[in-house]
C-alpha positions as CSV (number, residue, x, y, z in Angstrom):
1,M,121.4,1.5,234.4
2,R,118.8,-1.1,235.0
3,A,119.8,-4.5,236.3
4,Y,118.8,-7.0,234.4
5,S,117.7,-10.7,235.3
6,L,118.2,-14.4,233.8
7,D,114.7,-14.2,233.4
8,D,114.8,-10.9,231.6
9,V,117.2,-12.5,229.4
10,H,115.4,-15.8,228.7
11,A,112.5,-13.7,227.4
12,T,114.5,-12.7,224.8
13,R,115.0,-15.9,223.2
14,K,113.3,-16.8,219.9
15,R,110.2,-18.6,220.4
16,K,111.5,-21.7,218.4
17,D,115.3,-22.2,217.4
18,S,117.6,-25.1,216.6
19,W,118.3,-27.7,219.0
20,W,122.0,-27.1,218.6
21,T,121.2,-23.6,219.7
22,V,118.5,-24.6,222.5
23,F,120.5,-27.1,224.2
24,L,124.4,-26.5,223.6
25,V,124.8,-22.8,222.8
26,D,121.9,-21.0,225.0
27,P,122.5,-22.2,228.5
28,V,125.9,-20.5,228.2
29,A,125.3,-17.7,225.9
30,C,122.3,-16.5,228.2
31,R,124.5,-16.2,231.3
32,L,127.1,-14.1,229.3
33,T,124.3,-12.1,227.7
34,L,123.5,-11.1,231.5
35,L,127.0,-10.1,232.3
36,V,127.4,-8.1,229.1
37,A,124.2,-6.0,229.7
38,N,124.7,-5.3,233.2
39,H,128.3,-4.8,233.2
40,T,129.2,-3.2,229.7
41,S,127.9,-1.1,227.5
42,I,128.8,-3.0,224.3
43,T,126.2,-2.5,221.3
44,P,124.6,-5.4,219.4
45,N,126.5,-4.4,216.3
46,G,129.6,-4.3,218.4
47,L,128.9,-8.1,219.3
48,T,128.3,-9.0,215.8
49,R,131.8,-7.1,214.8
50,F,133.4,-9.2,217.4
51,S,131.7,-12.4,216.3
52,L,132.9,-11.9,212.8
53,I,136.4,-11.4,214.2
54,L,136.3,-14.8,215.8
55,G,135.0,-16.1,212.6
56,M,138.0,-15.1,210.8
57,C,140.4,-16.2,213.2
58,S,139.0,-19.5,213.3
59,A,139.0,-19.3,209.1
60,I,142.8,-18.8,209.8
61,C,143.3,-21.6,212.2
62,F,141.5,-23.9,209.7
63,A,143.7,-22.8,207.1
64,A,146.8,-23.4,208.9
65,G,145.5,-27.2,209.7
66,R,144.8,-26.4,213.4
67,L,141.5,-28.3,213.5
68,V,140.5,-28.1,217.3
69,P,141.3,-24.2,217.9
70,G,139.3,-23.5,214.4
71,A,136.4,-25.6,216.1
72,L,136.7,-23.9,219.1
73,L,137.0,-20.3,217.8
74,F,133.6,-21.0,215.6
75,Y,131.7,-22.4,218.4
76,L,132.5,-19.1,220.3
77,S,132.0,-17.1,217.3
78,F,128.5,-18.4,216.9
79,M,127.8,-18.0,220.6
80,V,128.5,-14.4,220.4
81,D,126.4,-14.1,217.4
82,C,123.4,-15.4,219.5
83,M,124.3,-13.0,222.2
84,D,123.8,-9.8,219.6
85,G,120.3,-10.1,219.3
86,K,119.5,-11.2,222.6
87,I,121.1,-7.7,223.7
88,A,119.2,-6.2,220.9
89,R,115.8,-7.4,222.1
90,L,116.7,-6.8,225.9
91,K,117.7,-3.2,225.8
92,G,115.8,-2.1,222.6
93,T,119.1,-1.2,220.6
94,G,118.4,-3.1,217.4
95,T,119.1,-1.2,214.3
96,A,118.0,-1.9,210.6
97,F,121.8,-2.1,209.9
98,G,122.6,-4.4,212.5
99,L,120.1,-6.8,210.6
100,W,122.1,-6.7,207.5
101,L,125.3,-6.9,209.4
102,D,124.3,-9.9,211.1
103,Y,123.2,-11.6,208.1
104,V,126.1,-10.8,205.7
105,G,128.6,-11.5,208.7
106,D,127.2,-14.9,209.1
107,R,127.8,-15.4,205.0
108,I,131.5,-14.2,205.3
109,R,132.1,-16.5,208.5
110,V,130.8,-19.6,206.9
111,V,132.5,-18.8,203.4
112,C,135.9,-18.2,204.8
113,C,135.9,-21.0,207.2
114,A,135.1,-23.6,204.1
115,A,137.7,-21.9,202.1
116,G,140.1,-22.4,205.5
117,V,139.1,-26.1,205.8
118,A,139.5,-27.0,201.9
119,S,143.0,-25.0,201.7
120,G,144.3,-26.3,205.0
121,Q,143.7,-30.1,204.7
122,Y,144.5,-30.0,200.9
123,A,148.0,-28.2,201.8
124,V,148.4,-31.4,204.1
125,T,147.0,-34.2,202.1
126,G,147.2,-32.9,198.5
127,D,143.7,-34.5,198.4
128,I,141.4,-32.7,196.1
129,A,138.4,-34.1,197.9
130,Y,138.8,-31.2,200.3
131,I,138.7,-28.5,198.0
132,L,135.6,-30.1,196.5
133,L,134.3,-30.1,200.1
134,G,134.7,-26.6,200.9
135,A,133.3,-25.5,197.6
136,G,130.1,-27.7,198.3
137,V,130.0,-26.1,201.5
138,A,130.2,-22.7,200.6
139,V,127.6,-23.2,197.9
140,L,124.7,-25.0,199.8
141,D,125.0,-22.5,202.7
142,L,124.4,-19.4,200.0
143,F,121.6,-21.3,198.1
144,R,119.9,-21.9,201.4
145,Y,120.2,-18.0,202.3
146,V,119.2,-16.8,198.7
147,N,116.5,-19.4,198.8
148,A,114.6,-18.8,202.4
149,P,113.7,-15.1,201.7
150,Q,112.3,-16.2,198.1
151,M,109.9,-18.8,199.8
152,K,109.0,-16.0,202.5
153,R,108.0,-13.7,199.8
154,V,106.0,-16.6,198.2
155,R,104.0,-17.4,201.1
156,E,103.4,-13.7,201.5
157,V,102.0,-13.3,198.1
158,V,99.8,-16.3,198.4
159,K,98.2,-15.1,201.6
160,E,97.3,-12.0,199.9
161,N,95.7,-13.6,196.9
162,R,94.0,-15.8,199.3
163,L,92.6,-13.0,201.2
164,G,91.7,-11.0,197.9
165,R,90.1,-14.3,196.9
166,L,87.9,-14.6,199.6
167,A,86.9,-11.2,200.0
168,A,85.8,-11.3,196.2
169,V,83.8,-14.4,197.0
170,E,82.0,-12.9,199.9
171,S,81.3,-10.1,197.8
172,V,79.0,-11.9,195.7
173,V,77.0,-13.4,198.5
174,A,74.8,-10.9,199.7
175,P,73.2,-11.1,203.4
176,G,69.6,-11.5,203.4
177,H,67.6,-14.0,201.1
178,V,69.8,-16.2,199.4
179,R,69.2,-19.5,198.3
180,P,72.4,-21.8,198.8
181,A,72.0,-23.0,195.3
182,E,72.5,-19.2,194.3
183,A,75.5,-19.0,196.3
184,V,77.2,-22.1,195.1
185,V,76.9,-21.0,191.8
186,A,78.0,-17.6,192.3
187,A,81.0,-19.0,194.0
188,G,81.9,-21.2,190.8
189,H,81.5,-18.5,188.5
190,A,84.1,-16.6,190.7
191,G,86.3,-19.7,190.7
192,H,86.3,-19.6,186.8
193,A,87.6,-15.8,186.8
194,G,90.9,-17.4,188.0
195,H,92.6,-20.1,186.6
196,A,90.6,-23.2,186.3
197,G,91.4,-26.2,188.7
198,H,93.7,-24.3,191.0
199,V,91.1,-22.1,192.7
200,R,90.5,-23.2,196.4
201,P,86.9,-24.5,196.8
202,V,84.4,-22.9,199.1
203,E,81.9,-24.3,201.3
204,V,78.8,-22.3,202.5
205,V,77.8,-22.6,206.2
206,M,74.1,-22.3,206.7
207,P,72.7,-21.4,210.1
208,R,69.9,-24.1,211.6
209,E,67.2,-22.0,211.0
210,A,66.0,-20.2,208.0
211,I,68.2,-17.3,206.5
212,T,67.1,-14.1,207.6
213,P,68.1,-10.5,206.9
214,R,69.6,-10.6,210.7
215,E,71.3,-14.4,209.8
216,P,73.6,-13.8,207.0
217,M,75.4,-16.5,205.0
218,R,78.7,-17.1,206.0
219,V,81.3,-18.2,203.3
220,V,84.4,-19.6,204.8
221,P,87.5,-21.5,203.6
222,F,86.9,-25.5,202.5
223,E,89.8,-27.2,204.1
224,G,89.0,-30.5,202.3
225,R,87.8,-33.9,203.7
226,R,88.3,-33.9,207.3
227,P,90.2,-36.9,208.8
228,G,88.4,-39.6,210.1
229,P,89.4,-41.4,213.9
230,R,92.0,-43.7,211.9
231,G,93.8,-40.3,210.5
232,G,93.6,-38.9,214.0
233,K,95.3,-41.9,215.3
234,R,98.1,-41.9,212.6
235,Q,98.9,-38.2,213.6
236,K,98.8,-38.7,217.2
237,L,102.8,-39.5,217.4
238,P,103.9,-37.1,215.3
239,R,101.7,-34.3,217.1
240,R,102.9,-35.7,220.3
241,F,106.6,-35.3,219.2
242,G,105.7,-31.8,217.7
243,R,104.2,-30.7,220.8
244,L,107.6,-32.2,222.9
245,L,109.7,-30.4,220.6
246,A,107.7,-27.2,220.9
247,R,108.1,-27.1,225.0
248,H,111.8,-27.1,224.6
249,R,111.6,-24.4,221.9
250,V,113.1,-26.8,219.4
251,R,112.0,-26.3,215.9
252,S,110.1,-29.3,214.0
253,H,112.8,-29.4,210.9
254,L,115.9,-30.9,213.3
255,I,118.3,-30.4,210.4
256,S,118.8,-26.5,209.4
257,G,121.9,-24.5,208.3
258,I,123.1,-24.3,211.9
259,E,123.1,-28.1,212.7
260,F,125.0,-28.0,209.2
261,H,127.7,-25.5,210.2
262,A,127.9,-27.2,213.5
263,A,128.7,-30.5,212.0
264,V,131.4,-29.2,209.6
265,F,132.9,-26.8,211.5
266,V,132.7,-27.7,215.1
267,V,132.3,-31.5,215.5
268,A,134.2,-33.1,212.8
269,P,137.3,-30.9,213.2
270,L,137.0,-31.9,216.8
271,V,136.9,-35.6,215.9
272,G,139.6,-35.2,213.4
273,R,140.5,-34.9,209.8
274,V,138.9,-38.5,209.0
275,A,135.3,-37.0,209.9
276,L,135.4,-34.0,208.1
277,V,134.4,-35.4,204.4
278,P,132.0,-38.1,206.0
279,L,130.2,-35.6,208.4
280,A,130.0,-33.0,205.8
281,V,128.4,-35.0,203.1
282,A,126.1,-36.5,205.4
283,S,125.0,-33.2,207.2
284,G,124.8,-31.6,204.0
285,A,122.7,-34.0,202.4
286,L,120.2,-34.3,205.2
287,L,120.2,-30.1,205.0
288,L,119.4,-30.6,201.1
289,L,116.5,-33.2,201.6
290,N,115.1,-30.5,204.2
291,E,115.5,-27.9,201.7
292,V,113.7,-29.9,199.2
293,F,110.9,-30.5,201.5
294,L,110.3,-27.0,202.4
295,I,110.3,-26.0,198.6
296,Y,107.6,-29.0,198.1
297,R,105.5,-27.7,201.0
298,M,105.6,-24.1,199.5
299,W,104.9,-25.6,196.2
300,L,101.8,-27.2,197.5
301,F,101.0,-24.0,199.4
302,S,101.1,-21.8,196.1
303,R,98.6,-24.2,194.3
304,V,95.8,-23.0,196.8
305,V,95.1,-19.7,195.4
306,P,97.6,-18.7,192.2
307,A,96.0,-15.3,191.8
308,A,93.0,-13.2,193.1
309,P,90.2,-12.2,190.7
310,L,89.5,-8.6,190.0
311,V,86.3,-7.8,191.9
312,E,84.5,-5.7,189.1
313,K,84.6,-8.9,186.9
314,V,82.8,-11.3,189.7
315,P,79.0,-11.3,188.6
316,R,77.1,-10.6,191.4
317,V,73.9,-12.4,192.7
318,S,70.6,-10.3,192.5
319,V,68.6,-10.1,195.8
């Protein structure tokens, strides 16, 4: 059996991940992954099942009112959950069923732990706020995981439509002796083949010399007005911050489901009962704002090209 190195394990890390995972989980998870890879034959699915067992133990502790043990077990469960993907990529033993098992196991762990916190604290205090807390955590987590694949599907459809739209526009601009005015008119007709007001405009890029059959006209997407020097200065700080995050493999959106789970099931229980509701509400509100922002960006992205026109309905320019 091949002996893996720590560099091999580091190469299996995601290109970008949550800051909680990068700074507080991966430093330990990578070293544990190295031990598991070199000294055991545990499969990624075996690690996923072990992670789920630890998650159920965490939920039982929460239900019994034992917040600190529950928080530690949840942290260990998440760490093992991070290890299964590294082992799969390191040894090439990942399976399609493993993806499903990992996805469903995460949802079961979160829902059970939310129910455990709610029932355990309600039994101690009799405060209905903890029941609402558990229900809110479960609903928000399920919404996030139902919404994410749908947004991905929308982006894929828009990209396909954009490629079809550009291919349709390029088909009406024939190489050779084509006047710019004719190309622009043709592109305008192609735009009317879709929904008016929602079709992405194009700009015709002309060569410096006269157009000849050897120098065809190029049609490229028009990105809108380019920012001037002032716009560039305003964007300099966010870009630097983004590059700083990228150097450390941290995603640009700093509040994701991972940070939400860490706040509710690790940080708040370690602080104490007094922090459960405030931290859950604050992290949940930030996560919801992040989801709304992602939906807004998806909406803007989907307005670029709503549908690809049929090629046969696009008028062609005579040459």
